N, C-alpha and C positions, 0 to 999 in steps of 0.2 A: 621338153627340149628338142632341138633338131640336130641332125647328124647324118653321116653317110656310114653304112656299114655292109658287110657281106661276109657270111660264114662265121660269124662271131661266136657261135657255139661249137665250132669244130675243135677238137682236142688236138693240140700242137706241142711240140718240144719247145720250151722258151729258150734254151741255151742261155747266154750270159744276161740276157734282159731280166731274168728272174732275180739277179742280185740286188736289183733296186727293191723289189718285193721283200726280200729277206732283211734288207737294211732298214725299210720303213717299219717293219715289225720290231726289229731290234731297238731302234731309236723311240718308238712310241711306248714300248713296254718296260724300257729302261731310263727313259728320260734323257737319251743322248747315246754315244757310242760305248758306254760302259768302260771307258778307258782304253778303248782300242781304235782310236781315230786314225791312226796310220794304216791299219788293216782295211779299214772301211774306204778310206780315200783310195788306196791302192785298188781295191776291189770294184769300185764305181767309177773312178776317173780313168784308168788305165786297163780295166777289166781284168785284173790280175786274178788268174784262177787259184793260185796258192794262197793269197790273202784271203780269198773267199772261202776257200776249203778250211781255213783255220778259224773262221768266225763261228761256224756251228760247233766246232770242237771246243771252243771256249764257251759258248753260251747254250749250246743244245738247240733242241727243236721244240720243246715245250715252253709255252703253248701256242707255237707257231699255227698249227692246224686250226685250233679254235680261233685265233685271231683272224686267219684267212676266212673261215666260216662267217664270222661276224662282219666282215667287210665285203660280202658279196662275191666270195670265190670259193664256193663249195667244191667244185671239181679240183681246183689247186689244193685245197685242204685235204682231199682224199689220199693224195700222194705225199703229203708233206711232214708225216709223223717222224720220219728218220732219213730223208732225202733233201738234198740241197737244190735239185733241179727238177721239182715235180712238173708233169704236164699241165698245161693250162689252156685257156681259151682267149682269144682276143677280147671277148666281152668281159671276161673276169679280170684281164690285165687293164681294162679301161676302168673298171671299177676300183682297182687298187690305185691307179693314177689319179682318180678323182680324191682319193684318200690322201695321197702324196700332196696334191694341191692343197687340199685343206691344212693338213699338218705343216706343210712348208711354208704357208702363208700366216700362220698362226703365231703366236708368242709363246708357245710351248717349249719346254726345254728340250735343246738339240735340234730345234726345227731349222734355224738358220745354218748351222753346220751341215746338215744332211742336203739341203737345198743348194748350199754352196758347192758340194761335190758334184751334184746332179747337173749343175750349171757349167762344169767344166769338163764333162765326159768327152773322151776321145772315140774315134771311129763311128760316131753316131751320124747316119745320112740326115736325120732330122735337124741335128744341130748344124752339120756341114751346110745344109742347103739354106737354113733359116736363121742361124745365130748371128750373121752379120746384120741382120735387120731387127731381130727380136731377141729377148731373153728366152732361152729354151733349156728346160730340164729333161734329160733324157737318159735312157740306157739301152744300148744295142746288144744283141745277141747273134752269135753266128756258129754254125757247126757244118763240117764237110759231109759230103755223101761217103759212107764207108760201110763196113759190115753191120754197125749198129743200127742203120736205117732211121737215123734221126736227122737228117739234113735239114738246116734251118737258116733263115736269114730274117731277122727280126729287128725292130726297133719300136721304142714306146717312150711317151714323154708328154710334157705340158709345153705349148706354144703360147707365149705371152704376146699375142698379136695386137695390132692397133684396133682391130674390131672385136676384141675379147679374148681372154685365156680359154684354151680349149686342149682337150686330151687327143693325142694321136697315138693310135697302135697299129702297127703293121707286122703281120705274122705270115710267113711263108714256108714252104718246104723246099726252096731253093737250096743249093749247096753253096754256102759261104759266099755271098755275092751282094754285099752292101751297096755296091755302085748301081746295081740294077734297080733298087727301090727308090733311088732319088728323084726320078721323074714322078713316081706315086706321091712322094712327099710334096713336091711342088703343086701337083694336081689337087691334092687335099687341102692344102694351104689357100689355093685359089678358090676353092669351093667355100671354104670358110668365110673367106673375104666377101663372096657373093651372098652368102646367108646373112652376113653382117650381124653376128650375135655373139654371146659368150656362150658358146656350145660345145658339144662333144662331138668330135669327128674321129672315128676309128675304123680300121679296115683290115681285113685279113686277105 
C-alpha cells in the first residue's frame, strides 16, 4: 500500500481520540453497545467525558489490552489494563482505524450503529474540512498545556473519498488547537487524490 507518514512510532497522548478505540473494542467484543447506546453516542458524537468515564465503569478494561495487542497496537495495550486514555502512536491509531473500517463496513452486530456515531462527530477537523464532500468517520481529541504536560491536538478517521477510502491520523503536541491542523487535513486529502488509490494516509 502507499501512504504518507512521519514519526508514526512516537508515543503520544491521544486525548479524546482514544474514545473511538475503546468503543470499537466494546462493540466488537459485545456485539454492540451492550445496552449503553446513549453513553456511546454522547462519548463519540459530542466527546462527552462523563459518558466516556462511565463506559469502563460499566464494562471494565478486560480484555481491552489483549484486544489492542491482537489488532496491531501493543504500545497502546501496555497502558490499557486499567486506564481509559493510554498513550499510543499514530501508527497504532492507524491500525485500529483500519479495524474500525473493516468492522464498520461489515454486517456484524452493532457495526451500523457505531459507524453512524462516528459519521456524526463534532469538533473534528477532518470532518469539518471534508464531510461536505465525502462521508467521514472520525474522532478528534485535544488537551491544553498545563502542569500535566500532555498537551495534544489530534484527529483520526476514515475518509470515503472519490479515489478510495483511506485512514487519516494526525497527532500533535499542540495545546488544544484543532483549527491549526485543518490545512494539514486538506494537504493529506489532496495527496491521496494524487496517489489515486484505496490507500492509508496518516501523519503525526
